[in-house]
ZAVOLUM-861001 format. One line per 2 residues: number of its first residue (from 1); their letters; for each residue x, y, z of N, C-alpha, C. Coordinates in pm, whole numbers, plus 50000, padded with zeros to 5 digits. Example, Ala and Ser with C-alpha at 12.3 -4.5 7.8 and 13.67 -1.06 7.14 Angstrom:
ZAVOLUM-861001
1 = AS = 51319:49431:50780:51230:49550:50780:51320:49670:50780 | 51285:49775:50708:51367:49894:50714:51290:50003:50787
***
This chain:
ZAVOLUM-861001
1 = MS = 40144:49559:50007:40241:49510:50108:40197:49562:50244 | 40191:49470:50339:40147:49510:50473:40255:49591:50542
3 = KM = 40214:49651:50651:40308:49733:50729:40424:49651:50781 | 40398:49532:50826:40504:49445:50880:40602:49404:50771
5 = QR = 40547:49380:50652:40633:49341:50541:40728:49455:50501 | 40665:49579:50504:40749:49694:50470:40862:49712:50572
7 = ID = 40830:49692:50699:40932:49706:50806:41043:49604:50787 | 41003:49480:50753:41103:49374:50731:41191:49408:50611
9 = HL = 41126:49460:50508:41201:49495:50387:41304:49605:50415 | 41262:49706:50489:41353:49817:50524:41468:49768:50613
11 = TR = 41435:49677:50703:41540:49622:50793:41647:49549:50712 | 41596:49467:50613:41691:49394:50529:41779:49489:50447
13 = LR = 41715:49596:50396:41791:49695:50318:41900:49762:50404 | 41861:49798:50529:41958:49862:50620:42076:49768:50647
15 = TQ = 42040:49639:50667:42146:49538:50695:42241:49527:50576 | 42182:49526:50454:42265:49517:50333:42355:49639:50317
17 = VV = 42300:49757:50350:42380:49882:50342:42497:49877:50439 | 42467:49832:50563:42575:49822:50665:42683:49728:50618
19 = RL = 42637:49609:50564:42735:49511:50516:42816:49566:50399 | 42748:49642:50312:42818:49701:50197:42923:49802:50242
21 = RE = 42886:49882:50341:42982:49980:50395:43102:49909:50459 | 43072:49803:50534:43182:49727:50597:43273:49665:50492
23 = SN = 43208:49616:50386:43286:49555:50277:43375:49660:50208 | 43316:49780:50187:43395:49889:50126:43512:49929:50214
25 = AR = 43488:49933:50346:43595:49969:50440:43708:49867:50434 | 43666:49736:50429:43769:49631:50419:43845:49641:50288
27 = LK = 43770:49673:50182:43833:49687:50050:43934:49801:50049 | 43896:49914:50113:43988:50029:50121:44115:49993:50197
29 = KL = 44095:49916:50307:44213:49873:50385:44304:49783:50302 | 44241:49693:50226:44320:49604:50140:44394:49681:50032
31 = LS = 44324:49781:49974:44389:49864:49871:44505:49944:49931 | 44482:49994:50054:44588:50071:50121:44710:49983:50149
33 = RL = 44683:49859:50195:44794:49765:50221:44866:49730:50091 | 44788:49712:49984:44847:49679:49855:44937:49791:49804
35 = EA = 44889:49916:49821:44970:50032:49780:45099:50039:49862 | 45087:50016:49994:45206:50017:50081:45304:49908:50040
37 = SN = 45247:49790:50009:45331:49678:49965:45402:49710:49834 | 45328:49776:49743:45387:49815:49614:45500:49916:49633
39 = RT = 45475:50011:49727:45580:50110:49754:45705:50043:49810 | 45684:49950:49905:45796:49876:49964:45871:49796:49858
41 = TL = 45794:49731:49771:45857:49652:49663:45938:49741:49571 | 45883:49860:49540:45955:49954:49453:46084:50001:49518
43 = QL = 46073:50032:49649:46193:50075:49722:46299:49965:49725 | 46253:49841:49749:46346:49728:49750:46410:49707:49613
45 = NN = 46329:49723:49509:46383:49710:49373:46488:49816:49344 | 46460:49939:49392:46557:50047:49373:46687:50018:49447
47 = KL = 46671:49968:49571:46790:49933:49649:46869:49821:49583 | 46796:49720:49534:46863:49607:49468:46934:49653:49341
49 = SK = 46871:49745:49269:46933:49799:49146:47063:49870:49180 | 47058:49949:49289:47179:50021:49330:47286:49923:49377
51 = LA = 47243:49821:49455:47339:49722:49504:47403:49646:49388 | 47327:49623:49284:47380:49552:49167:47489:49632:49098
53 = LK = 47491:49764:49122:47590:49851:49059:47704:49888:49153 | 47699:49837:49277:47801:49877:49376:47877:49756:49429
55 = DP = 48003:49782:49462:48086:49682:49528:48042:49672:49674 | 47997:49555:49720:47942:49545:49856:48044:49573:49966
57 = HT = 48172:49555:49937:48274:49572:50041:48312:49718:50063 | 48336:49791:49954:48383:49930:49967:48272:50033:49947
59 = GL = 48161:49990:49887:48054:50085:49860:48074:50164:49732 | 48186:50143:49664:48211:50211:49537:48134:50142:49425
61 = YN = 48114:50215:49316:48052:50152:49199:48143:50040:49147 | 48080:49938:49086:48155:49821:49042:48189:49828:48892
63 = RR = 48250:49722:48844:48296:49718:48704:48179:49733:48606 | 48067:49670:48637:47952:49678:48546:47909:49823:48527
65 = HF = 47895:49895:48637:47852:50035:48628:47962:50122:48565 | 48087:50083:48587:48198:50157:48527:48188:50154:48374
67 = NE = 48165:50036:48319:48157:50024:48173:48044:50110:48116 | 47928:50108:48183:47814:50188:48137:47843:50337:48148
69 = TL = 47899:50377:48262:47924:50519:48287:48030:50574:48191 | 48136:50496:48168:48243:50543:48081:48193:50570:47940
71 = EK = 48111:50480:47888:48059:50500:47752:47973:50626:47745 | 47891:50650:47848:47807:50772:47851:47893:50898:47860
73 = EL = 47994:50896:47949:48079:51014:47967:48163:51042:47841 | 48208:50936:47775:48285:50955:47652:48196:51014:47542
75 = AL = 48071:50966:47532:47977:51021:47433:47951:51169:47459 | 47934:51206:47587:47913:51346:47623:48035:51431:47589
77 = AK = 48154:51379:47618:48277:51452:47590:48292:51478:47440 | 48260:51378:47360:48269:51394:47215:48165:51494:47164
79 = RH = 48042:51484:47217:47933:51571:47171:47960:51717:47202 | 48018:51744:47318:48039:51883:47361:48185:51929:47346
81 = AQ = 48265:51848:47276:48406:51882:47253:48480:51911:47384 | 48464:51819:47480:48528:51833:47612:48630:51722:47633
83 = SL = 48712:51740:47737:48814:51640:47771:48756:51536:47867 | 48823:51423:47874:48785:51317:47968:48910:51237:48004
85 = SV = 48930:51214:48134:49046:51135:48177:49002:51014:48258 | 49075:50905:48239:49056:50783:48318:49183:50761:48399
87 = IM = 49169:50755:48531:49285:50736:48620:49273:50598:48684 | 49363:50509:48647:49360:50371:48696:49465:50354:48806
89 = MD = 49426:50292:48918:49514:50276:49034:49521:50131:49078 | 49638:50086:49115:49656:49950:49165:49751:49955:49284
91 = ID = 49707:49899:49398:49790:49900:49520:49905:49801:49502 | 50028:49849:49515:50146:49765:49494:50162:49663:49607
93 = YF = 50201:49541:49570:50234:49435:49666:50121:49403:49764 | 49996:49424:49722:49887:49404:49817:49866:49257:49851
95 = KS = 49904:49169:49762:49889:49026:49789:49967:48987:49915 | 50085:49047:49932:50166:49014:50050:50099:49062:50179
97 = VN = 50019:49169:50171:49945:49217:50289:49843:49111:50331 | 49769:49060:50233:49671:48954:50264:49740:48826:50313
99 = DV = 49851:48790:50249:49922:48667:50286:49977:48673:50428 | 50029:48791:50465:50095:48804:50596:49996:48834:50708
101 = YG = 49906:48929:50687:49817:48973:50793:49677:48910:50788 | 49645:48844:50678:49513:48782:50664:49416:48871:50587
103 = HP = 49315:48807:50529:49218:48880:50446:49131:48978:50524 | 49091:48949:50649:49013:49050:50723:49090:49182:50738
105 = FG = 49221:49172:50767:49302:49294:50777:49312:49362:50641 | 49332:49281:50536:49339:49337:50401:49211:49409:50363
107 = DL = 49096:49351:50402:48966:49414:50375:48954:49547:50447 | 49003:49551:50571:49001:49676:50649:49082:49784:50578
109 = VL = 49201:49747:50531:49288:49842:50461:49221:49894:50334 | 49154:49805:50260:49085:49847:50138:48974:49948:50168
111 = KQ = 48901:49926:50277:48796:50020:50316:48857:50156:50351 | 48966:50154:50426:49032:50280:50464:49089:50351:50341
113 = FT = 49143:50273:50250:49196:50328:50125:49083:50397:50045 | 48968:50332:50038:48852:50387:49968:48807:50518:50031
115 = QK = 48800:50520:50164:48758:50641:50234:48854:50756:50208 | 48983:50725:50204:49083:50829:50178:49067:50884:50037
117 = LQ = 49044:50796:49941:49023:50840:49803:48900:50929:49791 | 48790:50887:49854:48665:50962:49845:48678:51104:49899
119 = KA = 48760:51120:50002:48781:51254:50058:48872:51340:49970 | 48957:51273:49891:49058:51347:49814:49010:51388:49674
121 = VR = 48908:51320:49619:48866:51349:49482:48771:51468:49477 | 48752:51521:49356:48658:51630:49336:48516:51575:49332
123 = RY = 48415:51661:49354:48278:51609:49369:48224:51551:49240 | 48275:51592:49124:48223:51538:48999:48307:51422:48945
125 = DI = 48413:51384:49014:48488:51263:48977:48411:51141:49028 | 48418:51030:48953:48343:50909:48990:48440:50795:49013
127 = LF = 48433:50737:49133:48524:50629:49171:48459:50492:49152 | 48542:50394:49114:48495:50258:49095:48600:50161:49150
129 = RL = 48554:50045:49195:48646:49937:49227:48626:49828:49121 | 48731:49802:49045:48720:49703:48938:48734:49561:48991
131 = GG = 48790:49548:49111:48810:49416:49170:48945:49408:49238 | 48956:49324:49342:49083:49309:49413:49134:49442:49464
133 = EE = 49259:49475:49427:49320:49601:49471:49325:49704:49358 | 49239:49686:49256:49240:49773:49139:49120:49870:49143
135 = FV = 49152:49998:49132:49049:50102:49137:49065:50192:49014 | 48957:50261:48978:48964:50351:48863:48873:50470:48888
137 = MI = 48910:50583:48829:48831:50704:48846:48806:50767:48709 | 48681:50803:48684:48646:50877:48564:48640:51025:48601
139 = SP = 48715:51107:48529:48720:51250:48557:48669:51329:48436 | 48540:51366:48436:48486:51443:48324:48550:51582:48314
141 = RT = 48556:51634:48192:48609:51769:48165:48750:51787:48221 | 48829:51681:48212:48966:51683:48266:49064:51643:48157
143 = DR = 49153:51736:48118:49253:51704:48016:49372:51632:48079 | 49468:51591:47996:49580:51511:48046:49664:51584:48152
145 = PT = 49706:51710:48131:49784:51778:48237:49710:51785:48371 | 49579:51815:48365:49500:51823:48489:49485:51685:48552
147 = GL = 49465:51583:48466:49454:51446:48516:49581:51401:48585 | 49697:51438:48529:49825:51403:48591:49843:51471:48726
149 = LL = 49804:51600:48733:49813:51673:48860:49724:51608:48966 | 49602:51573:48925:49509:51509:49017:49563:51374:49064
151 = AK = 49616:51295:48971:49670:51162:49006:49788:51174:49102 | 49876:51270:49078:49992:51290:49166:49948:51334:49305
153 = RL = 49843:51416:49310:49791:51459:49441:49733:51341:49518 | 49661:51254:49447:49605:51133:49511:49716:51043:49563
155 = LK = 49821:51024:49482:49934:50939:49523:50002:50996:49647 | 50022:51127:49648:50086:51193:49763:50001:51176:49889
157 = TI = 49870:51188:49873:49779:51171:49987:49786:51030:50043 | 49784:50930:49955:49789:50790:49999:49923:50759:50064
159 = NA = 50033:50806:50005:50167:50780:50060:50185:50840:50199 | 50117:50952:50224:50134:51021:50353:50052:50959:50464
161 = HS = 49954:50876:50429:49862:50820:50529:49907:50683:50577 | 49875:50650:50702:49902:50517:50757:49772:50439:50763
163 = FG = 49776:50314:50721:49655:50230:50716:49670:50112:50812 | 49556:50056:50853:49561:49937:50938:49489:49956:51069
165 = SK = 49537:49883:51171:49474:49882:51302:49578:49915:51408 | 49537:49909:51535:49632:49934:51643:49743:49829:51644
167 = AH = 49706:49707:51607:49804:49598:51609:49904:49608:51495 | 49857:49647:51377:49944:49652:51259:49917:49779:51180
169 = VL = 50020:49853:51153:50009:49977:51075:50103:49966:50957 | 50057:50010:50839:50144:50004:50722:50118:50121:50629
171 = KL = 50215:50146:50543:50205:50247:50438:50173:50175:50307 | 50100:50240:50221:50066:50181:50092:50140:50253:49978
173 = KV = 50178:50173:49879:50234:50227:49756:50135:50196:49644 | 50118:50291:49554:50016:50277:49450:50073:50311:49314
175 = SV = 50048:50225:49217:50083:50253:49078:49963:50318:49011 | 49989:50425:48933:49879:50502:48873:49906:50526:48725
177 = GV = 49805:50499:48642:49813:50527:48499:49702:50621:48457 | 49735:50723:48376:49638:50823:48333:49624:50818:48181
179 = AS = 49501:50796:48134:49471:50801:47991:49367:50909:47967 | 49383:50989:47860:49296:51105:47840:49246:51117:47697
181 = YP = 49122:51163:47686:49063:51198:47557:49054:51350:47551 | 49091:51418:47441:49131:51361:47311:49283:51349:47291
183 = ED = 49364:51380:47395:49509:51385:47376:49570:51252:47332 | 49507:51141:47375:49566:51009:47349:49516:50945:47219
185 = GV = 49492:51028:47120:49462:50976:46987:49317:50935:46969 | 49294:50855:46866:49158:50813:46830:49102:50718:46936
187 = VI = 48990:50757:46994:48923:50675:47095:48781:50649:47047 | 48753:50528:47006:48620:50494:46953:48528:50453:47068
189 = RG = 48577:50368:47157:48498:50322:47270:48571:50352:47400 | 48494:50350:47507:48555:50370:47638:48660:50265:47667
191 = LD = 48640:50145:47612:48734:50035:47633:48873:50070:47581 | 48880:50155:47478:49010:50197:47424:49090:50274:47530
193 = LV = 49022:50361:47603:49088:50437:47710:49130:50345:47824 | 49043:50249:47856:49072:50154:47964:49195:50071:47930
195 = NL = 49201:50021:47809:49316:49939:47767:49446:50019:47771 | 49438:50145:47729:49558:50229:47733:49601:50255:47878
197 = AD = 49505:50287:47963:49536:50312:48105:49598:50188:48169 | 49549:50070:48130:49601:49945:48183:49745:49921:48136
199 = RI = 49774:49951:48010:49912:49939:47958:50007:50033:48033 | 49959:50155:48055:50041:50253:48128:50068:50205:48269
201 = LN = 49962:50152:48334:49974:50102:48472:50077:49989:48480 | 50074:49898:48384:50171:49788:48382:50313:49839:48368
203 = KV = 50329:49946:48292:50463:50004:48275:50511:50066:48406 | 50419:50130:48479:50455:50186:48611:50506:50075:48702
205 = KE = 50435:49962:48705:50474:49850:48791:50608:49792:48748 | 50630:49788:48618:50756:49737:48565:50873:49822:48613
207 = YG = 50848:49952:48633:50954:50043:48677:50952:50067:48828 | 50897:49973:48904:50908:49979:49049:50783:50021:49122
209 = GN = 50682:50071:49049:50557:50111:49114:50566:50243:49188 | 50453:50279:49251:50442:50400:49332:50477:50527:49253
211 = KV = 50432:50531:49128:50454:50647:49042:50327:50673:48962 | 50325:50790:48894:50217:50825:48804:50274:50840:48664
213 = FS = 50221:50765:48568:50263:50773:48429:50143:50807:48341 | 50173:50868:48225:50073:50888:48121:50126:50825:47993
215 = SI = 50054:50845:47882:50099:50787:47756:50232:50849:47711 | 50262:50970:47757:50391:51033:47723:50505:50949:47779
217 = DL = 50491:50908:47905:50593:50823:47969:50601:50688:47899 | 50484:50636:47859:50478:50507:47791:50560:50510:47662
219 = EK = 50543:50615:47585:50616:50628:47458:50766:50639:47481 | 50804:50717:47583:50946:50734:47613:51011:50603:47655
221 = LE = 50940:50528:47740:50999:50408:47800:50994:50286:47708 | 50889:50277:47630:50877:50161:47542:50972:50172:47423
223 = GK = 50992:50296:47375:51077:50312:47256:51007:50252:47136 | 51067:50265:47023:51009:50211:46900:51100:50105:46842
225 = VT = 51069:49980:46874:51148:49868:46823:51090:49830:46687 | 51154:49868:46581:51106:49840:46446:51198:49740:46379
227 = SE = 51163:49706:46258:51245:49610:46184:51384:49663:46155 | 51399:49797:46169:51530:49857:46142:51625:49840:46259
229 = ND = 51571:49811:46378:51657:49789:46494:51737:49661:46475 | 51864:49667:46511:51941:49543:46499:51916:49455:46621
231 = AS = 51961:49332:46613:51934:49233:46718:51989:49276:46853 | 52105:49343:46852:52168:49382:46979:52081:49479:47057
233 = EV = 52013:49572:46986:51926:49668:47053:51806:49598:47115 | 51749:49504:47041:51634:49430:47091:51673:49349:47215
235 = IE = 51788:49285:47210:51837:49206:47323:51860:49295:47444 | 51916:49414:47421:51943:49507:47531:51812:49551:47597
237 = LL = 51711:49580:47515:51580:49619:47569:51520:49506:47652 | 51533:49383:47602:51480:49267:47673:51552:49246:47806
239 = KK = 51685:49263:47806:51763:49250:47930:51717:49350:48035 | 51697:49476:47990:51655:49580:48083:51518:49550:48142
241 = KI = 51428:49500:48057:51293:49468:48105:51296:49354:48206 | 51372:49251:48177:51384:49138:48269:51445:49182:48402
243 = YR = 51546:49270:48395:51609:49321:48517:51508:49397:48603 | 51428:49484:48538:51329:49563:48613:51224:49473:48677
245 = LS = 51179:49373:48602:51080:49280:48657:51138:49202:48775 | 51266:49165:48763:51333:49092:48871:51345:49179:48996
247 = QR = 51381:49307:48976:51395:49399:49089:51261:49416:49160 | 51156:49427:49080:51023:49445:49138:50983:49324:49221
249 = AN = 51008:49204:49166:50975:49081:49238:51057:49069:49366 | 51185:49105:49359:51272:49098:49477:51225:49192:49586
251 = QS = 51187:49315:49547:51142:49413:49646:51014:49365:49713 | 50926:49305:49635:50801:49251:49690:50831:49143:49793
253 = LI = 50930:49059:49763:50967:48950:49854:51028:49005:49982 | 51113:49107:49972:51174:49169:50090:51065:49225:50181
255 = EA = 50968:49297:50121:50861:49356:50201:50777:49248:50268 | 50754:49138:50197:50676:49028:50254:50749:48965:50372
257 = IF = 50881:48947:50360:50962:48889:50469:50956:48981:50591 | 50975:49111:50567:50975:49209:50675:50840:49212:50745
259 = AL = 50732:49212:50665:50597:49215:50722:50568:49087:50801 | 50614:48974:50748:50593:48847:50816:50661:48845:50952
261 = AK = 50784:48897:50957:50857:48901:51083:50783:48985:51186 | 50728:49097:51142:50653:49184:51233:50528:49113:51282
263 = NI = 50465:49038:51193:50340:48971:51226:50361:48854:51321 | 50477:48788:51310:50505:48673:51396:50506:48714:51543
265 = GV = 50546:48838:51570:50538:48882:51710:50661:48951:51762 | 50744:49006:51677:50860:49081:51726:50814:49216:51776
267 = KD = 50822:49237:51907:50776:49365:51963:50889:49468:51966 | 51014:49419:51971:51128:49511:51972:51165:49540:51826
269 = WY = 51077:49613:51759:51093:49632:51614:51083:49779:51580 | 51142:49816:51469:51136:49955:51425:51000:49984:51362
271 = SD = 50955:50107:51376:50839:50149:51298:50882:50163:51153 | 50785:50166:51062:50818:50182:50920:50892:50313:50897
273 = TF = 50851:50417:50971:50915:50548:50956:51060:50543:51001 | 51085:50476:51114:51222:50470:51165:51310:50385:51074
275 = TK = 51254:50279:51020:51330:50194:50928:51373:50275:50806 | 51281:50354:50752:51311:50437:50636:51418:50540:50670
277 = KM = 51409:50597:50790:51508:50697:50831:51646:50633:50846 | 51650:50515:50906:51777:50441:50919:51837:50412:50782
279 = MN = 51751:50368:50691:51797:50334:50557:51855:50457:50488 | 51787:50570:50503:51837:50694:50441:51971:50736:50500
281 = YA = 51984:50723:50633:52113:50756:50697:52225:50667:50642 | 52195:50536:50635:52298:50442:50589:52340:50472:50445
283 = IE = 52242:50503:50360:52272:50535:50220:52353:50663:50210 | 52318:50764:50292:52393:50891:50290:52539:50869:50330
285 = IA = 52560:50786:50434:52698:50756:50477:52773:50688:50364 | 52709:50587:50303:52773:50511:50195:52810:50602:50078
287 = KM = 52722:50694:50045:52750:50787:49935:52864:50882:49972 | 52866:50927:50097:52973:51017:50142:53108:50946:50137
289 = LK = 53106:50815:50162:53230:50737:50157:53261:50686:50016 | 53175:50729:49920:53194:50696:49777:53197:50545:49750
291 = LP = 53104:50474:49815:53095:50330:49790:53025:50306:49656 | 53054:50195:49590:52991:50165:49461:52840:50142:49476
293 = KN = 52768:50160:49367:52621:50151:49369:52572:50014:49416 | 52637:49907:49371:52591:49774:49412:52607:49752:49562
295 = EI = 52714:49808:49621:52735:49797:49765:52628:49877:49841 | 52593:49992:49788:52489:50075:49851:52355:50001:49849
297 = EH = 52327:49930:49740:52203:49854:49730:52200:49739:49831 | 52314:49673:49851:52322:49567:49954:52297:49625:50092
299 = IR = 52352:49743:50118:52334:49809:50248:52187:49843:50270 | 52122:49894:50165:51980:49930:50176:51895:49809:50218
301 = KA = 51918:49696:50154:51842:49575:50185:51878:49522:50325 | 52006:49531:50359:52051:49479:50489:51992:49559:50605
303 = VI = 51978:49690:50586:51917:49773:50691:51776:49724:50722 | 51701:49690:50619:51564:49643:50638:51559:49511:50712
305 = LH = 51654:49422:50681:51643:49283:50726:51741:49242:50837 | 51828:49334:50881:51940:49291:50966:51898:49232:51101
307 = DI = 51781:49270:51153:51739:49219:51284:51624:49119:51274 | 51601:49066:51156:51487:48975:51138:51501:48849:51224
309 = GK = 51625:48814:51259:51649:48695:51343:51593:48708:51483 | 51550:48828:51523:51491:48846:51656:51359:48772:51670
311 = VG = 51305:48726:51559:51183:48643:51570:51212:48515:51646 | 51339:48476:51651:51377:48353:51720:51423:48377:51863
313 = IN = 51415:48501:51911:51455:48534:52049:51331:48550:52136 | 51336:48493:52254:51223:48500:52346:51188:48646:52377
315 = EN = 51057:48674:52375:51009:48811:52397:51045:48862:52537 | 51055:48773:52634:51092:48815:52770:51233:48874:52773
317 = IL = 51319:48826:52684:51455:48881:52675:51452:49014:52600 | 51380:49017:52489:51374:49139:52408:51318:49258:52485
319 = LK = 51220:49232:52569:51150:49341:52638:51185:49351:52787 | 51295:49289:52826:51333:49290:52968:51365:49432:53013
321 = HS = 51317:49468:53132:51333:49605:53184:51464:49626:53260 | 51539:49520:53278:51666:49533:53351:51778:49472:53268
323 = KL = 51898:49477:53321:52015:49426:53249:52001:49275:53225 | 52044:49231:53105:52036:49089:53072:52139:49010:53151
325 = TT = 52103:48888:53187:52201:48799:53250:52298:48752:53143 | 52408:48690:53186:52507:48638:53091:52443:48539:52995
327 = KE = 52358:48453:53047:52292:48352:52964:52196:48417:52863 | 52121:48518:52911:52027:48588:52823:52101:48663:52713
329 = FE = 52215:48724:52749:52292:48798:52650:52350:48703:52544 | 52390:48584:52587:52440:48485:52491:52329:48444:52394
331 = TM = 52207:48436:52444:52092:48406:52357:52069:48520:52258 | 52075:48644:52309:52054:48761:52224:52158:48769:52113
333 = KK = 52280:48727:52144:52390:48734:52046:52370:48640:51927 | 52271:48553:51936:52245:48459:51826:52167:48522:51711
335 = HP = 52108:48641:51732:52015:48692:51631:52081:48727:51497 | 52208:48772:51491:52267:48794:51358:52276:48664:51277
337 = QL = 52314:48554:51344:52323:48426:51276:52183:48378:51232 | 52084:48399:51321:51947:48361:51287:51898:48441:51166
339 = ST = 51933:48569:51162:51892:48654:51050:51948:48601:50919 | 52077:48566:50919:52140:48517:50796:52086:48379:50757
341 = DI = 52050:48298:50856:51992:48166:50826:51858:48181:50753 | 51782:48285:50791:51651:48308:50729:51666:48352:50584
343 = IR = 51760:48443:50556:51768:48501:50421:51866:48428:50329 | 51950:48340:50384:52053:48275:50302:51996:48200:50181
345 = PL = 51879:48134:50191:51828:48063:50073:51790:48154:49956 | 51776:48286:49982:51738:48379:49875:51862:48429:49804
347 = YF = 51885:48380:49685:52010:48407:49612:52032:48556:49590 | 51925:48631:49558:51943:48772:49527:51982:48855:49650
349 = LR = 51973:48795:49771:52013:48866:49893:52152:48823:49943 | 52224:48748:49859:52353:48694:49904:52450:48805:49944
351 = GT = 52441:48921:49878:52532:49032:49910:52507:49095:50045 | 52388:49069:50104:52356:49128:50234:52399:49039:50350
353 = VP = 52427:48912:50322:52455:48815:50429:52570:48859:50520 | 52690:48895:50466:52798:48936:50557:52768:49065:50633
355 = LI = 52691:49155:50571:52657:49281:50638:52567:49256:50758 | 52475:49162:50741:52383:49128:50850:52453:49046:50958
357 = LY = 52536:48951:50916:52603:48864:51012:52699:48941:51102 | 52764:49045:51048:52870:49114:51123:52832:49253:51173
359 = HH = 52703:49286:51176:52667:49424:51214:52682:49450:51364 | 52713:49346:51443:52741:49367:51586:52890:49348:51619
361 = ER = 52973:49338:51517:53118:49338:51541:53161:49480:51578 | 53272:49492:51652:53322:49624:51695:53456:49653:51630
363 = WD = 53484:49780:51615:53610:49825:51555:53731:49772:51632 | 53716:49760:51767:53828:49716:51850:53835:49563:51864
365 = GK = 53746:49491:51796:53751:49345:51798:53678:49280:51913 | 53600:49356:51989:53531:49301:52106:53383:49273:52081
367 = GY = 53344:49270:51953:53204:49246:51921:53172:49099:51903 | 53062:49071:51837:53021:48932:51812:52956:48926:51674
369 = PH = 52949:48808:51611:52973:48673:51665:53116:48622:51649 | 53202:48689:51566:53334:48632:51537:53452:48720:51579
371 = RL = 53423:48824:51658:53527:48914:51711:53621:48965:51600 | 53558:49005:51488:53636:49068:51380:53680:49206:51426
373 = KG = 53790:49255:51364:53847:49382:51408:53876:49472:51288 | 53853:49605:51306:53891:49704:51205:53835:49673:51068
375 = NQ = 53924:49678:50968:53881:49658:50828:53844:49513:50795 | 53860:49422:50892:53811:49286:50870:53657:49285:50861
377 = IP = 53595:49383:50924:53449:49395:50923:53406:49461:50792 | 53314:49404:50718:53268:49467:50594:53219:49610:50620
379 = IG = 53250:49701:50528:53216:49842:50546:53066:49861:50566 | 52983:49781:50494:52838:49791:50509:52793:49756:50649
381 = AR = 52857:49655:50710:52824:49615:50847:52861:49726:50946 | 52974:49793:50920:53015:49904:51007:52916:50020:51001
383 = II = 52862:50044:50882:52763:50151:50865:52633:50115:50937 | 52588:49991:50919:52464:49947:50986:52481:49953:51137
385 = AI = 52600:49919:51186:52626:49919:51331:52601:50056:51392 | 52647:50162:51324:52636:50294:51385:52495:50351:51371
387 = VD = 52428:50327:51258:52291:50379:51246:52198:50301:51338 | 52228:50172:51358:52148:50090:51450:52167:50139:51594
389 = AY = 52289:50174:51628:52318:50225:51763:52246:50359:51785 | 52249:50443:51683:52181:50574:51693:52031:50554:51709
391 = RS = 51976:50459:51632:51834:50427:51644:51799:50383:51786 | 51884:50298:51843:51861:50248:51979:51871:50360:52082
393 = LT = 51972:50446:52066:51992:50555:52162:51876:50654:52162 | 51820:50682:52045:51716:50785:52033:51575:50727:52041
395 = SN = 51564:50600:52082:51432:50536:52100:51408:50508:52247 | 51282:50510:52287:51246:50468:52423:51267:50318:52437
397 = RP = 51339:50277:52540:51364:50136:52565:51291:50094:52692 | 51272:49965:52715:51201:49921:52837:51270:49969:52964
399 = YR = 51403:49989:52958:51480:50022:53078:51525:50169:53084 | 51495:50251:52983:51532:50394:52987:51456:50472:52880
401 = KA = 51454:50604:52897:51393:50691:52798:51493:50722:52686 | 51442:50769:52575:51528:50800:52460:51622:50917:52493
403 = YP = 51745:50907:52442:51840:51018:52454:51804:51125:52351 | 51824:51253:52384:51808:51356:52281:51918:51342:52175
405 = KS = 51896:51400:52061:51989:51387:51948:52131:51429:51987 | 52145:51542:52057:52278:51593:52092:52354:51495:52182
407 = SA = 52282:51435:52279:52346:51339:52370:52387:51213:52295 | 52300:51166:52204:52331:51047:52126:52456:51070:52040
409 = MK = 52468:51190:51983:52584:51222:51899:52713:51223:51983 | 52706:51272:52106:52823:51272:52194:52867:51130:52227
411 = IL = 52769:51041:52248:52801:50900:52279:52868:50835:52159 | 52816:50859:52040:52875:50802:51918:53019:50852:51900
413 = KK = 53040:50981:51924:53174:51040:51909:53271:50979:52011 | 53223:50959:52133:53306:50901:52239:53347:50758:52205
415 = ES = 53257:50684:52138:53284:50542:52108:53351:50523:51971 | 53384:50633:51904:53456:50624:51777:53597:50571:51803
417 = GT = 53637:50471:51725:53770:50412:51743:53770:50292:51835 | 53663:50275:51911:53651:50155:51995:53537:50067:51941
419 = KF = 53416:50122:51949:53301:50047:51900:53279:50068:51750 | 53304:50192:51704:53272:50227:51565:53395:50268:51485
421 = DP = 53386:50244:51356:53488:50288:51261:53496:50441:51264 | 53615:50500:51293:53626:50646:51302:53581:50718:51175
423 = RV = 53612:50661:51057:53575:50727:50932:53423:50727:50912 | 53361:50614:50947:53215:50604:50936:53149:50697:51038
425 = TA = 53205:50702:51158:53151:50788:51263:53156:50935:51221 | 53270:50977:51168:53286:51115:51125:53183:51152:51016
427 = AF = 53162:51061:50922:53066:51086:50814:52923:51097:50871 | 52889:51008:50963:52753:51008:51020:52729:51133:51104
429 = LK = 52826:51172:51184:52811:51293:51267:52795:51417:51180 | 52864:51417:51068:52853:51531:50974:52712:51537:50916
431 = IL = 52657:51420:50884:52519:51413:50832:52419:51459:50936 | 52435:51413:51061:52344:51451:51168:52353:51600:51201
433 = SG = 52469:51658:51180:52489:51801:51210:52435:51890:51098 | 52415:51831:50980:52375:51909:50862:52231:51956:50866
***
């Protein structure tokens, strides 16, 4: 081989080496990109796996993961001879929240509810959202007494908190059922505990909600209807159950009406706290005057709904900063009639109609709408009149600041015998002084 041929051969070899190195570099880059892509894919798969086990709205684990986790925790409890509790929770009357305020507001409340639960539970408790307004918690190494204490603490925490936005604030009521292994008998699958907790929860709702029950309460309340029971006992049990279900439905309807009125735009409205305080005052007066239970129940409902007719009064009149004109006052005087027109179609509220219609009548006969006098005015209306007046006196109004309690009491005492029933006034002042 000549010298020139050797030089050409070496040049070709060098070129091939350079190309090979460049090819290797490109291959390394491709391998590096492939590894990065694989890592990204793995991360995405992990995220998707987690998302598949979580409720996208609240971030809690979902029903699918609940079923898997419960079976594992139950197997562990059996293997190590430990306790296990399932705490099932359902927000009472939540459908009316969505119906009245809309689903976006309802979603906001559910998120806030979840956050409150997460702060209140122990670090080894596991929370799940089963769907809608139903939540459940698995509490490992927790016996029935401890589970009941934990459930009651959660209920107290939720009841004490206010949920919602600046525009709308509300309190939540929650029904809670606690089922526990091994106290609640033979448990073969986790589903057995779930079914029991669900039965307990339904019993809580049947008895008005916003309580915590366990299987002990279930046994007490259900009783044992056997073939030895005579027909009269069975009928009596059925009557009681129907009555409780009816009461629950009625209360849900009252709350929905009240919430709807607030949502329509009544700005001259009581806060939930003030409404509850008014209701308690009215009930205390009624009890002090030894009124029958059914009358007290009518008064309780009437306190909640007596001013609902203000939805039909122009907001400029309700929020006016100065004295109303004669024409404006005549318009304002229509709200008791408007209130009764709204609730009259509801048969179960028929006992509240006269109390609502006449709560602005005066003892001396100078009230409205029918200028009734003295005992012509239903006793419930007289009670609502004075607690409503006290509420107004001790609240900030567009045209004045709230009176202190002592000043408000002096005004009520001064108007006893003219505006208010002296006997009702005396009872209320005694309660306020207590």
